[in-house]
NUTORDO-33853 format. One record per residue: x, z, y of N, C-alpha, C in turn; chain. Coordinates in Angstrom, 3 decimals, m for minus. Each point is the difference from the previous one (the first is absolute). Layout:
(r (X, Z, Y), (X, Z, Y), (X, Z, Y), A);
...
***
This chain:
(r (10.306, 2.111, m33.574), (1.328, 0.445, m0.304), (0.148, 0.104, m1.513), A);
(r (1.132, m0.406, m0.498), (0.253, 0.046, m1.432), (0.480, 1.399, m0.374), A);
(r (m0.901, 0.794, m0.574), (0.266, 1.398, m0.333), (1.166, 0.133, m0.979), A);
(r (0.087, m0.888, m0.976), (1.082, 0.078, m0.982), (1.365, m0.117, 0.679), A);
(r (0.107, m0.828, 1.033), (1.269, m0.128, 0.726), (0.321, 1.294, 0.730), A);
(r (m1.021, 0.638, 0.560), (0.213, 1.285, 0.676), (0.454, 1.053, m1.008), A);
(r (m0.649, 0.038, m1.152), (0.407, 0.954, m1.037), (1.438, m0.258, m0.439), A);
(r (0.352, m1.280, m0.163), (1.361, m0.340, m0.374), (1.010, 0.473, 1.017), A);
(r (m0.342, m0.168, 1.253), (0.889, 0.420, 1.089), (0.180, 1.521, m0.011), A);
(r (m1.053, 0.729, m0.367), (0.063, 1.463, m0.034), (0.451, 0.528, m1.365), A);
(r (0.264, m0.938, m0.936), (0.406, 0.355, m1.357), (m1.014, 0.930, m0.657), A);
(r (m1.271, m0.395, 0.091), (m1.095, 0.768, m0.593), (m0.857, m0.909, m0.860), A);
(r (m0.719, 0.609, m0.916), (m0.983, m0.736, m0.784), (m1.370, 0.229, 0.617), A);
(r (m0.876, m0.979, m0.179), (m1.355, 0.121, 0.515), (m0.851, 0.893, m0.890), A);
(r (m1.069, 0.556, 0.550), (m0.845, 0.895, m0.785), (m0.590, m0.659, m1.245), A);
(r (m0.280, m1.294, 0.057), (m0.580, m0.676, m1.160), (1.043, m0.283, m1.076), A);
(r (1.271, 0.225, 0.317), (1.076, m0.205, m0.974), (0.303, 1.265, m0.794), A);
(r (m0.632, 1.102, 0.356), (0.198, 1.288, m0.672), (m1.318, 0.328, m0.707), A);
(r (m0.035, m0.037, m1.331), (m1.280, 0.062, m0.725), (m0.950, 1.116, 0.439), A);
(r (0.431, 1.234, 0.069), (m0.924, 1.086, 0.364), (m0.411, m0.092, 1.470), A);
(r (0.914, m0.449, 0.834), (m0.331, m0.154, 1.414), (m0.973, m1.152, 0.191), A);
(r (0.147, m1.079, m0.786), (m0.943, m1.116, 0.065), (m1.399, 0.486, m0.367), A);
(r (m0.092, 0.771, m1.075), (m1.297, 0.531, m0.425), (m0.623, 0.857, 1.103), A);
(r (0.798, 0.878, 0.607), (m0.509, 0.835, 1.079), (m0.422, m0.843, 1.188), A);
(r (0.833, m0.971, 0.374), (m0.289, m0.859, 1.144), (m1.304, m0.761, m0.205), A);
(r (m0.208, m0.513, m1.200), (m1.246, m0.710, m0.295), (m1.197, 0.934, 0.176), A);
(r (0.102, 1.201, m0.540), (m1.109, 0.966, 0.146), (m0.207, 0.361, 1.466), A);
(r (1.102, 0.168, 0.713), (m0.053, 0.381, 1.415), (m0.696, m1.089, 0.828), A);
(r (0.101, m1.235, m0.428), (m0.676, m1.104, 0.682), (m1.428, m0.182, m0.502), A);
(r (m0.198, 0.139, m1.303), (m1.300, m0.292, m0.600), (m1.081, 0.994, 0.407), A);
(r (0.316, 1.284, m0.007), (m1.024, 1.004, 0.294), (m0.618, m0.168, 1.387), A);
(r (0.799, m0.101, 1.070), (m0.639, m0.184, 1.311), (m0.756, m1.326, 0.111), A);
(r (0.499, m1.038, m0.663), (m0.729, m1.276, 0.020), (m1.355, 0.168, m0.669), A);
(r (m0.025, 0.649, m1.157), (m1.265, 0.244, m0.694), (m0.950, 0.817, 0.866), A);
(r (0.522, 1.049, 0.599), (m0.839, 0.874, 0.841), (m0.560, m0.740, 1.215), A);
(r (0.757, m0.967, 0.512), (m0.444, m0.773, 1.168), (m0.822, m1.217, m0.395), A);
(r (m0.167, m0.227, m1.311), (m0.755, m1.162, m0.458), (0.748, m1.307, 0.205), A);
(r (1.326, 0.065, 0.019), (0.832, m1.187, 0.192), (0.502, m0.466, m1.364), A);
(r (m0.252, m1.255, m0.311), (0.491, m0.544, m1.266), (1.518, m0.050, 0.025), A);
(r (0.638, 0.536, m1.039), (1.447, m0.031, m0.121), (0.348, m0.307, m1.448), A);
(r (0.649, m1.123, m0.161), (0.411, m0.449, m1.327), (1.448, m0.447, 0.104), A);
(r (0.854, 0.593, m0.786), (1.425, m0.292, 0.094), (0.312, m1.374, m0.576), A);
(r (0.991, m0.683, 0.574), (0.412, m1.300, m0.545), (0.477, 0.162, m1.448), A);
(r (0.050, m1.082, m0.754), (0.366, 0.098, m1.411), (1.401, 0.565, m0.237), A);
(r (0.914, m0.192, 0.919), (1.338, 0.574, m0.114), (0.341, 0.689, 1.314), A);
(r (0.553, 1.177, m0.125), (0.417, 0.738, 1.190), (1.142, 0.907, m0.387), A);
(r (1.124, m0.032, 0.661), (0.233, m0.797, 1.198), (0.091, m1.491, m0.311), A);
(r (m0.260, m0.791, 1.009), (0.123, m1.454, m0.107), (0.770, m0.483, 1.225), A);
(r (0.482, m1.215, m0.065), (0.736, m0.566, 1.125), (m1.007, m0.496, 1.045), A);
(r (m0.075, 0.651, 1.166), (m0.998, m0.346, 1.008), (0.447, m1.074, 0.988), A);
(r (1.145, m0.617, m0.249), (0.567, m0.936, 0.972), (m0.979, m1.107, 0.388), A);
(r (m0.664, m0.595, m0.980), (m0.953, m1.081, 0.309), (m1.157, 0.513, 0.853), A);
(r (m0.493, 1.192, m0.301), (m1.113, 0.565, 0.774), (0.436, 0.315, 1.429), A);
(r (1.194, 0.536, 0.155), (0.505, 0.289, 1.343), (0.186, m1.278, 0.807), A);
(r (0.549, m1.017, m0.650), (0.182, m1.282, 0.688), (m1.337, m0.643, 0.345), A);
(r (m0.986, 0.119, m0.892), (m1.326, m0.542, 0.287), (m0.588, 0.687, 1.226), A);
(r (0.146, 1.300, 0.080), (m0.538, 0.731, 1.146), (0.628, m0.500, 1.295), A);
(r (1.301, m0.186, m0.008), (0.683, m0.486, 1.201), (m0.432, m1.430, 0.318), A);
(r (m0.043, m0.862, m1.021), (m0.404, m1.398, 0.213), (m1.416, m0.094, 0.558), A);
(r (m0.848, 0.967, m0.359), (m1.385, 0.009, 0.482), (m0.141, 0.744, 1.322), A);
(r (1.115, 0.405, 0.590), (m0.043, 0.597, 1.331), (m0.126, 1.503, 0.053), A);
(r (0.147, 0.679, m1.134), (m0.128, 1.467, m0.034), (m1.315, 0.481, 0.608), A);
(r (m1.038, m0.776, m0.162), (m1.297, 0.356, 0.578), (m0.710, 1.022, m0.885), A);
(r (m0.967, 0.716, 0.549), (m0.793, 0.891, m0.850), (m0.638, m0.744, m1.180), A);
(r (m0.438, m1.230, 0.209), (m0.587, m0.776, m1.099), (1.027, m0.265, m1.093), A);
(r (1.233, m0.293, 0.390), (1.053, m0.230, m0.988), (0.309, 1.278, m0.762), A);
(r (0.158, 1.082, 0.714), (0.296, 1.294, m0.628), (m1.125, 0.389, m0.950), A);
(r (m1.245, m0.084, 0.473), (m1.148, 0.355, m0.854), (m0.095, m0.917, m1.211), A);
(r (0.182, m1.290, 0.190), (m0.113, m0.945, m1.101), (1.038, 0.243, m1.083), A);
(r (1.233, 0.228, 0.406), (1.074, 0.253, m0.965), (m0.214, 1.358, m0.667), A);
(r (m0.331, 1.003, 0.792), (m0.247, 1.335, m0.558), (m1.138, m0.046, m1.016), A);
(r (m1.091, m0.645, 0.350), (m1.136, m0.097, m0.929), (0.398, m0.708, m1.289), A);
(r (0.746, m1.058, 0.112), (0.451, m0.762, m1.170), (0.797, 0.901, m0.941), A);
(r (0.936, 0.749, 0.579), (0.884, 0.833, m0.812), (m0.658, 1.296, m0.457), A);
(r (m0.590, 0.732, 0.924), (m0.385, 1.387, m0.261), (m1.495, 0.225, m0.194), A);
(r (m0.838, m0.880, 0.455), (m1.429, 0.119, m0.288), (m0.330, m0.742, m1.284), A);
(r (0.526, m1.235, m0.094), (m0.309, m0.837, m1.154), (1.010, 0.168, m1.130), A);
(r (1.148, 0.626, 0.284), (1.002, 0.253, m1.023), (0.655, m1.259, m0.543), A);
(r (0.235, m0.978, 0.866), (0.572, m1.279, m0.429), (1.494, m0.058, 0.302), A);
(r (0.684, m0.896, m0.666), (1.432, m0.203, 0.229), (0.246, m0.506, 1.419), A);
(r (1.172, 0.338, 0.513), (0.383, m0.487, 1.314), (1.494, m0.199, 0.095), A);
(r (0.619, m0.318, m1.128), (1.449, m0.071, m0.034), (0.571, m1.411, 0.151), A);
(r (m0.868, m0.985, 0.240), (0.475, m1.358, 0.275), (m1.080, m0.768, 0.754), A);
(r (0.388, m1.142, 0.543), (m0.931, m0.791, 0.821), (m1.205, m0.461, m0.810), A);
(r (0.204, m0.319, m1.262), (m1.110, m0.480, m0.833), (m1.060, 1.087, m0.192), A);
(r (0.418, 1.231, m0.253), (m0.982, 1.065, m0.198), (m0.739, 0.339, 1.286), A);
(r (0.614, m0.300, 1.132), (m0.618, 0.272, 1.301), (m0.737, m1.204, 0.574), A);
(r (m0.015, m1.113, m0.714), (m0.604, m1.231, 0.515), (m1.449, 0.183, 0.472), A);
(r (m0.855, 0.736, m0.732), (m1.386, 0.140, 0.496), (m0.091, 0.700, 1.353), A);
(r (0.749, 1.073, 0.175), (m0.042, 0.698, 1.287), (0.691, m0.836, 1.074), A);
(r (1.071, m0.713, m0.361), (0.675, m0.879, 0.962), (m0.963, m1.070, 0.507), A);
(r (m0.778, m0.576, m0.896), (m0.959, m1.033, 0.398), (m1.029, 0.554, 0.984), A);
(r (m0.459, 1.226, m0.244), (m0.964, 0.625, 0.924), (0.634, 0.250, 1.374), A);
(r (1.330, 0.096, 0.027), (0.718, 0.220, 1.256), (0.540, m1.299, 0.594), A);
(r (m0.469, m1.128, m0.546), (0.397, m1.339, 0.461), (1.483, m0.296, m0.206), A);
(r (0.578, 0.598, m1.028), (1.369, m0.307, m0.406), (m0.135, m0.777, m1.308), A);
(r (0.099, m1.321, 0.091), (m0.249, m0.833, m1.183), (1.267, m0.545, m0.639), A);
(r (1.107, 0.080, 0.720), (1.265, m0.500, m0.527), (0.902, 1.189, m0.306), A);
(r (0.316, 0.239, m1.281), (0.844, 1.143, m0.355), (1.349, 0.013, 0.711), A);
(r (0.487, m1.162, 0.438), (1.295, m0.031, 0.691), (m0.065, 0.732, 1.347), A);
(r (m1.215, 0.236, 0.518), (m0.148, 0.735, 1.255), (0.509, 1.435, m0.135), A);
(r (0.045, 0.508, m1.247), (0.465, 1.373, m0.214), (1.522, 0.091, 0.004), A);
(r (0.672, m1.116, m0.056), (1.456, m0.002, m0.124), (0.700, m0.620, 1.205), A);
(r (m0.698, m0.122, 1.120), (0.648, m0.567, 1.183), (1.032, 0.980, 0.550), A);
(r (0.927, m0.514, 0.733), (1.022, 0.865, 0.587), (m0.628, 0.987, 0.990), A);
(r (m1.071, m0.423, 0.666), (m0.673, 0.894, 0.951), (m0.609, 1.199, m0.717), A);
(r (m0.657, m0.248, m1.130), (m0.620, 1.090, m0.757), (1.073, 0.936, m0.544), A);
(r (1.045, m0.579, m0.582), (1.083, 0.825, m0.547), (0.673, 0.821, 1.098), A);
(r (0.208, m0.604, 1.145), (0.633, 0.690, 1.120), (m0.874, 1.153, 0.501), A);
(r (m1.304, m0.224, 0.081), (m0.921, 1.054, 0.455), (0.013, 1.177, m0.972), A);
(r (0.014, m0.295, m1.286), (0.031, 1.074, m0.997), (1.308, 0.785, 0.117), A);
(r (1.107, m0.702, 0.191), (1.285, 0.685, 0.173), (0.001, 0.836, 1.271), A);
(r (m0.589, m0.526, 1.062), (m0.084, 0.737, 1.258), (m0.826, 1.276, m0.166), A);
(r (m1.104, m0.100, m0.741), (m0.824, 1.183, m0.260), (0.815, 1.060, m0.741), A);
(r (0.772, m0.440, m0.990), (0.843, 0.924, m0.757), (1.044, 0.644, 0.908), A);
(r (0.664, m0.808, 0.809), (1.029, 0.512, 0.892), (m0.577, 1.031, 0.966), A);
(r (m1.202, m0.268, 0.505), (m0.635, 0.965, 0.907), (m0.334, 1.296, m0.727), A);
(r (m0.494, m0.105, m1.231), (m0.312, 1.204, m0.778), (1.259, 0.829, m0.229), A);
(r (1.100, m0.660, m0.330), (1.264, 0.711, m0.207), (0.437, 0.662, 1.304), A);
(r (m0.095, m0.720, 1.104), (0.397, 0.551, 1.297), (m0.835, 1.221, 0.366), A);
(r (m1.258, m0.002, m0.385), (m0.883, 1.139, 0.297), (0.130, 1.115, m1.030), A);
(r (0.820, m0.222, m1.018), (0.238, 0.963, m1.072), (m1.241, 0.248, m0.859), A);
(r (m0.787, m1.053, m0.200), (m1.154, 0.085, m0.893), (0.503, 0.310, m1.403), A);
(r (m0.709, 0.876, m0.703), (0.437, 0.407, m1.327), (m1.053, m0.207, m1.082), A);
(r (m1.142, m0.531, 0.365), (m1.040, m0.237, m0.990), (m1.093, m0.878, 0.579), A);
(r (m0.907, m0.410, m0.867), (m1.143, m0.799, 0.421), (m1.280, 0.611, m0.570), A);
(r (m1.072, m0.049, 0.753), (m0.106, m0.521, 1.362), (0.540, 1.001, 1.020), A);
(r (0.566, m0.505, 1.070), (0.479, 0.829, 1.105), (m0.556, m0.557, 1.297), A);
(r (m0.480, 0.889, 0.824), (m0.411, m0.336, 1.354), (1.116, 0.505, 0.905), A);
(r (0.700, m0.900, 0.660), (1.097, 0.350, 0.894), (m0.489, m0.161, 1.434), A);
(r (m0.066, 1.119, 0.717), (m0.492, m0.011, 1.374), (1.015, 0.752, 0.850), A);
(r (0.542, m0.705, 0.970), (1.063, 0.621, 0.777), (1.137, 0.353, m0.944), A);
(r (0.462, 1.208, 0.070), (1.057, 0.460, m0.894), (m0.508, 0.756, m1.209), A);
(r (m1.299, 0.050, m0.183), (m0.583, 0.767, m1.109), (m0.366, m0.907, m1.165), A);
(r (0.093, 0.548, m1.203), (m0.411, m0.692, m1.220), (m1.086, 0.810, m0.684), A);
(r (m1.049, m0.688, m0.405), (m1.100, 0.618, m0.736), (m0.115, m0.755, m1.311), A);
(r (0.421, 0.640, m1.091), (0.122, m0.657, m1.297), (m1.166, 0.367, m0.906), A);
(r (m0.618, m1.016, m0.542), (m1.060, 0.183, m0.975), (m1.366, 0.056, 0.641), A);
(r (m0.985, m0.463, m0.757), (m1.366, 0.025, 0.530), (m0.462, 1.421, 0.251), A);
(r (0.573, 0.966, m0.704), (m0.403, 1.385, 0.196), (0.615, 0.616, 1.255), A);
(r (0.776, m0.757, 0.762), (0.564, 0.476, 1.261), (m0.880, m0.362, 1.189), A);
(r (m1.172, m0.565, m0.265), (m0.889, m0.409, 1.087), (m0.374, 1.184, 0.886), A);
(r (m0.339, 1.141, m0.600), (m0.358, 1.177, 0.806), (1.171, 0.451, 0.868), A);
(r (1.210, m0.058, m0.553), (1.192, 0.368, 0.760), (0.192, m0.945, 1.185), A);
(r (m0.179, m1.301, m0.236), (0.113, m0.983, 1.070), (m1.040, 0.266, 1.090), A);
(r (m1.243, 0.252, m0.401), (m1.054, 0.261, 0.985), (0.281, 1.271, 0.798), A);
(r (0.564, 1.017, m0.663), (0.369, 1.230, 0.720), (1.092, m0.300, 1.009), A);
(r (0.982, m0.810, m0.382), (1.074, m0.377, 0.928), (m0.555, m0.783, 1.181), A);
(r (m0.933, m0.919, m0.260), (m0.608, m0.752, 1.106), (m0.701, 0.935, 0.979), A);
(r (m0.701, 0.990, m0.545), (m0.760, 0.915, 0.847), (0.912, 0.956, 0.745), A);
(r (1.115, 0.382, m0.626), (0.894, 0.996, 0.623), (1.444, m0.220, m0.443), A);
(r (0.679, m0.978, 0.620), (1.400, m0.295, m0.398), (0.937, 1.194, 0.098), A);
(r (m0.326, 0.966, 0.840), (0.874, 1.181, 0.156), (0.074, 0.823, m1.290), A);
(r (m0.928, m0.208, m0.921), (0.074, 0.705, m1.291), (1.290, m0.321, m0.718), A);
(r (0.566, m1.150, 0.306), (1.209, m0.459, m0.684), (1.239, 0.400, 0.781), A);
***
């Protein structure tokens, strides 16, 4: 889902567009990654236009391998992902060798459908886990989601 389009629809700015909030958000992500021994390196520019990365994920079938490959490229290795050329190495590993595959009507339609579904579910941020009528926003909502799974009546 294109987060910038969702923000535009809600007439809000993203956290990385607000200098002090960007700094806090980076720290909020970096500390748990460091503590877990997970390499985290921010891309050279942030926010960046993720359209090519989102389309690559869809073109590659939204598989765990596609998600991991794109995520590693952007957030582990800290590389650009704002156009097909910068994503070419990860695309090749996902057997996407023709950049035009990212611009097919099927890929564009799937991305629009994902956005429309997010809007219909009233998603307000990313990442969000939407299950039934509930929304769990942010990686730090994992405990809340697990509590809901164990005892939905809490809600």
